[in-house]
Residue, then its C-alpha position, 0 to 999 in steps of 0.5 A: m504528484l497529486r493528492n492520493g485517494t482517502l487512505v482508510l487507516a487504523m492508525a496504530v503507530l505514529g511517526s513520533g515513535c510512540a505506539v499502541s499495540i498492533v498485535d493481538k497476542e492471542e490471535v497471533k499465536p497460531v501464525k507461522q506461514i503467511a500468504f499475501i492475498s492482496l497488495y495495492a496502492d493509491p494511484v496518485m501521490r499527495s503533496e503535503g502542504g503544497p498547492s491543491a491537486t488542480e493547481q498541481a495538475s495544471s502546473w505539471a501539464n504546462t511544464i511538459g507542454i500539454g493542456g485541456d483534456k489531454a493534460k487531465e488524461a496524462v496527469a491521471e496516468t502519470p503515477l502508473d508510469f512512476g512504477v506502481d508495479a515495481l513498487l508493489q513487487t519491492a513491497f512484497k520482497d521487503y515484507k517477505s524478508a521483514l516478517g520472515s525474520i520474526k520468530d518462526w514466521q514465513v511468507v510463502e511465495p504467490a506461485s505456490y497458491a496462485s494457480k489453485p482453484e480455490f484461490k482463483a475462485f476467491v479472487a473472482t469473488e473479491e474482484k467483483r466486490w471490489k468493482d461494485y465498491w469502487g464504482k460508487l466512489s470513482k467520482v470522488m476519489p481515484e481507484p487504488s491500483r492493484r497490479y501485483p502479479g497474481l495478487s491483482w485485486g483488493l479487499d476493503y474490509d470496511t464495506a463488509k460485515q466483520d463476521e462475513v469477512e472472517k468466514r471468507l478469510a478463514k476458508l481461504a487460509q484453510d484452502l491455501g494451507v497456511d496459518a494466516v493471510a495478509v493485505l498490504r495497502l500503500g499511500c505515497s506522498y511527499s513534502a518539500s525538504t529544501a525548496i524556494g517557490g516549489t522548486g528544490t528537493a522533497r522527501l518521499k513518504v509511503s504509508n504502509f497499512l498492514q493487516i494479517f488475519n489468522k486461519r480463524g479469520k481473526v485479526a492478528v496484526k493491524g497497524s500502520f507505519e509511514g516510511r520515509s525515503d533515505d534520500t531526497v529527490a528533485m522537485v520542480n513547481n511542486n512536482i516530483l521529477f519521475n526518474d530512477k532516483s525517485k523510484a529508488a527513494l520510494a522503494s527505500a521508504v517502503g523498506n524502512a516502513s517494513t523494518l518498523f513493522k518488524q521491530q514493533i511486532q517483535k517488541e510485542l510478541 
């Protein structure tokens, strides 16, 4: 419904289907067991080619009959009501299935490592890094939501020296007894499909940015795909109506992106 925070993407794949490599063929060789150590999503949706965020917020607030500070608070919290938890859980299931169908790869369940002392220590350290980082940016962009059970934090690898990142992730992979660790970030948006004056239907889109690091901390897979919803959803005054159909549409967009990742990785291996 609103603009999303800046999604830092190393765009490896374009919507046109033309792609550059997202797989490092040497670094991916030891990858078999993969642990997702972070799934996170921008807390707001962006309207492509629509009115500004301020105009959308005002329109939506007027639609439900509130205004002023209350409207701002309600608008800021709306995406969470839209189902970020469910979206991240769906994303994990989709990627577990998609990546698990590649050669002899396997995505392990978080329950197998979430309670390990080494994992908890890693989470505590990265959570502090995360808060320090986003505390500086909170005035200019919304903090991504990190709400998947057992994976409730995020890592921003652009804020640390690469060698330090590699050491941290290599140690974590060894502590967890896996060959690789993965991070997935989602960014949601929508564009009008058939609409007059901002009212009609829209297609939902989810940008999926995936990074997989091997047990040496080296990047094995890094890229982005945009998944589009199978069905369109209702849009009123350039705002998406949040209901079960909208949630299902978002879920289908994530699933479609995970399939594109699987196909591209299989092609490159």
